[in-house]
N, C-alpha and C positions, 0 to 999 in steps of 0.2 A: 381160433376159439369159436365155438358154436354159441349162438344166442338162443335163449329160451323163447317159447311162444309169448310169454308175458312181455318180453322186450318189444314185441311187434303188435301189441294190443290195438293200436290205432288202425291197423290194416283193415280189419273187418268193418268197423264203423265207416271208414273212409270209402271203402268199396260199396257198402250199402247206400251211403248218401249219394255217391256219384251215379250209381245205377238208377236209383229212384229219381234224382233230380235231373240228370243230364241225358240218360238213355230213355227212361220211361216218362219223363216230364210230369211226374206225379210224386211229390215228396211224401205222400201218405200211402203209397201203394203197399199192400200187405205182402211183405217179403220177410223171410227169416234167413238164417245163414245156410240152411239146407234146402231152400226152395229150388227145384230144378228149373233153371232159367232157359237153357237150350232145349232140353228134352221136353220141358213143359210148354214150349212155344212162346215164352215170354220175350226172349231176345233172339236175334238172328246173327249170321256171320258178320254182317256189317257192324253190328253193335259190339261184337267180340273185338274187332279191330280197334274201335274207339276205347274200349275198356283196357286193352293191352297197352295202348299209348298212354292212357291215364296211369296205369300201374308203373310203367317205366319212368314217367315224369315224377309222379308223386313219391315213389319209393326209391328212386335212383337205382333201378335195376335194369338189366337187359333181359327181355323175354324173347326167346328164339321162336321163330315162326312154327317150327316143328312142335313146340310145346303148346300151341294154341289148339288143343284138342277138346273134345267133349269131356273126356276124363279130367282134364285140368281146368276147365272153364264152366262146367255146368252149374255149380253152386258158388256162393260167396266163400264158403269154406274151402272149396277146391281152388279158387283163385288165390285166396290168402296163402294156402300151402305152396302154391307156385311162387308167389312173391317171397315167402320165407325161405324156400329152397334157393332162389336166386340170390337172396341176401347172404346166405351161408356159403356161397361159392367164392 
């Protein structure tokens, strides 16, 4: 059974909070769900590794290394879709 996006509502806020507080160390940093994080130079590949570990632990999913691409990790919405896809597998 597939779950709707509304079932995963906490994904985006949790990612936003984690990136602001743990990666950027600024809880008030101006980000939205479509802010380009990698292509905008806000985060680097080291940060992507930390975020992927957070996603795996927080949402009990497995993220394949091959899925850690700019297309899947550039925005919070991209990351949330990656988690949602992993949850539906």
